[in-house]
N, C-alpha and C positions, 0 to 999 in steps of 0.2 A: 955460270951464266944463269941457269935455271934458279939457283938459290937467290941471285940478285933480283930476278923477276918476282919470286915469291915474297921477298922482303918488301919490294916496292908495292906489291898488291896489298900486303898487310898494312903498310903505311897509309895507302890510299883509303882502305877500309876504316882505319882508325880516324883519319882526318874527316871522312864522311860522317862517321858516328859522332865525332865531336861537334862538327858543324850542325848536324841534325839536332843534337841536344841543345846547342846554343840557340838555334832558330826556335825550337819548341819552348825553351825558357823565355826567350824574348816575347814569343806569342802569348804565353801565360801572363807575363808581367804586363804586357800591353792591355790584355783583356781585363786584368785586375785593376789596372789604373783607370781604364775606361769605366768599369763598374763603379769604382770609387768616386770618380768625378761625377758620374750620373747620380749616385746616391747623395753626394754632397750638394749637387745642384737642386735635387728634389727636396732635400732637407731645408735648404735656404728658401726655396719657394714656399714651402709649408710654413716656415717661420714668418715670412713676410705676409702671408695670408692671415696668420694668427694676429700679427701686429695690426693689420688692417681691421680685423674683427674687434680688437680693443678700441680702436678709434671709432668704429661704427657704434659700439656700445655707448661710448661717451656722447656721441652725437644724438643717440636715441634718448639719453637721459635729459639732455637739453631740450630736445624736441617735445618730450613729454611735459616738461615744465612750461614751455611756451604755450602748449595747446591744452593745458589742464582744464581751463574753463570753457573750452569749445563745446557747444551743444551738438554740432554736426561734424562728422569726420568722413572724408572721402574714403571709399573702399580701397584697401591696400595701403592706406596712409595712417592706419590706427597706431597709436603710441604703443611701444613695447611695454609689457608687464615687467615689473621690477621684483618678481618673486622667484627668479630662477628658471622661468619658462625658457626653453631652448628655441632659438631662431636660427634658421639656415639662410646664409647669404651666398647666392651663386655668383661666382666671379669668372665665368667662362671656363677656362681649363683648370678649374679648382673651385674651392669655396671655403667657408668657415662656419662653424657652429658657435653661436654666441649666447651667453646667459648673463643677465644683469640682475644683481641682488642688492637691494637696499640693505645696508649693514644693520639698520634698526630692526630688520626682520630676522636677524640671527641671534644666537645666544651669546651674550657678552661674557667671556671668560673672567675678565677683571671685575665684572659686576655680579658674578656668581656668589650666591649665599647658600647657607645650609638649607634654606627653604626652596630657593629656585633650582637647587641641585637636582631636584626630582625631574626637571625637564631633560637635563643631560642624561640622567639614568634611563629615562624612557627612550631617548634617542639611541643609546647603546643597546638596549634590549631589542629595539626595532632592527638593529643591525645584526642581531644574533648573539650578542654577548649575554652570558648568564647573569641572573640577578645578583648573585654573590660577587662576581667580578665587576659588575657595574657599580656596586657599592664601593668596592676598593678604588676604582678609578675616580669616582666623584669625590670621595673623601680625600684622596691623594691630591687631586687638583686643588681643592680648598686648602689643604695643608701646604702645598707647594707655594702658594701666593700669600699666605698669612705671615705675619711678622714673628710668630713665636715658634718654639720647637716642640709644642705639645701636639701629638697627633690624634686625630679623631679615631673613632672605634675601628674603622677599616682603613684608615689613612696611613701615610708614611712621612717621616721627617728625616733629619740628617742621620739618625741612628740606622735607618734602613739603607739609605743611599750610600752611607759610608761603609757598609758591609758588603757591597757589591764587588765583583772581581776588579772592576775599574771604578773606584769610588769617586763620588762627587757630592756636592752639597745642594740642598734645595735652595731655590732663589730667595724665598721669603719676601718677595715683592711681586708686583704685577707682572703678568706675562708681557714680554716684548714682541714675540712672534708666535704664531700658531704652531710652527715647527718645534718649538720648545716643549710641546706636549709629549714628544717622543721620549723625553727624559723622565716623565712622570710614571710612577708605579702602575703597572697594569696595561699601559698603552702599548700597542704593537703597531708596526707599519700597516698591517691590514685594517686595524681599527681606525687609525688616523687618516690614511690615504685611500682606503677602500680597495676593492678588487674589481675584476671585470663585471661582477654582478651586483656589487653593493657600493653605495656612495660612502666615502670616508667622512668622519665627523668634521674634518678640517673644512669641508665645504658648508658646514652648518653653524660654525662658530666664528666669532670675531675677537680680535685682541684690541680693538679700538673702542673707546668709550667704556663707561662703567654703569650703564643703565641695566636694571634687573628686569625690565619689561620688554616684551616682544611686540613689535608693530604688526598688527593683524593684516594691514594692507600690503605688507611686504614679505611676510613669513612664508617660506616654502612649505609644501604639503607635509614633509616629514616633521617640521617643527610644530605646525598646527596640531598634528596628531599626537605630539608629545606633551601638549599642554594639559594640565590636570582637568578632568571632567570631560575631555573631548573624546568623541568616537568617530568612526569613519563617516557616518551620515552627516555629522556636524561639520566635519572638515569639508565635505563635498558642498554643503550649503554655503560656507564662506567663500570657497573658490568659485562657485557658480555666481555668487553675488558680485565678487570682485571682477568677473569677466565683463561686466557692463557698468560698474560703478565703484566708488570707493566708500569704505566704511567711514562715516564722518560723525556718527552720534552713538552714544552708549545704548540708546533705545533700540537701534538696529541690531546690535549684538545680542541684547537681551531677548529680542523677538526670535532670533535665529537659534539661540542656544537654550532658552527656557531655564529649567531648574539647574542646568549645568553652569550657568553664567557665574554664580558666586564662587565656584571652585576655580574657574579660569581667570576671573577678573583681576586678582592681585598680580598676575604675571603678564597682563596684556595691556596694550595701548593702541591707539589708532591715529595715524597722522597721514596726510596726503603724500603720495610718492613724487619724487622729482627733486631737482636741485633747489636750494642748497642742501647738502647732506653728505653722507659718506656711502660709497657704493663699491662693490666688488664686481669686476667684469672678467668673465672667464671665456676665453676664445680658443678654439681648436681649428687650425688651418689644415686643409687636407687636399689631396689630388684626386683620390678615388673614394676613400671611405673615412669617416671621422675617427674610427678606432685606430687607424694607422696614421693619424695626424700629429701635429706639433701643437702643444697647448701652452698658453700663457695665462697667468693669473695676475691681475692688477687691482689694487685698491686705490680709488680716486676720491679725493676730498674736494667738494665744491664749496668755495667761500662766497660765491655769487653765481648768477646764472651762467656767465661765460668765463668765470674765473675758477680754474681747477688745478689741482696739483696731485702728483702721484705720492702716496705715502707708503706704498708697497708695490714691488714688481718682481715677479718670479718667472724666469724663462730659461729652460722649459719648466713647466709645471706638470703635476700628475694629470693624466687624461681623465676627463670628467665622465663618469659612467652614464 
């Protein structure tokens, strides 16, 4: 009789143990599902905020074009700059950081020449790349898109790419996307996409158009600093001038740059900002902080004031430093 009671007690203890484990497992699963649902919900909210930021950027391009010739602007209604200046849009329980860049202010990969390659070299050096590696990258970019198999002094052609562990061929045509740069000799993810502290060159280049000149009205600070003959003081003068007006005459640039103008002139142009044209809009939607947000990069072509189309859309994109 006592043996039966002992066995019954053991069975009860085992049943209690199994039930406890089942309840604990169910609790953990429920908790994990709850966190997963919450994370998914927040991720979708950040994505929608970023998409709203893209639309706001497009609206600001149109607004700037409509108000280009206005002599007076109400406070708080100033048109956005199209040089990569960051703007924050508060949306109640969240917000978005938006940058708009006129593509004419970027360096055109497909318009790059042996002469204008010096701009990309300086951009790379600004990022911390050694002069030697910068030469390799610039020459390899030029070799990648030219039609022949003759490599430049520091460049690379099919003989180099074919010797890699996973061989491939150089395109020998124009770049189709900026992401294609990751295939070019010398380019690393850190150089292309940037880090928490540095902006990747992908944000300063364009694969659209073939112009070899940089629009001074739209160029970000990094590109202005990379133009031949430019120093920090000259860059500040241009940015300060653009804060209140647009560069519309060659004489204005000559006055600001003085003796440095002839060095920079072959690589520069100046045209008014706003539609029509080609623009990149970078938006990061966030709940608490932009660094923990969801980023989208879009390139928009304006065929007219209110007629636009997306020519590139990446979601998610690399967070903009």
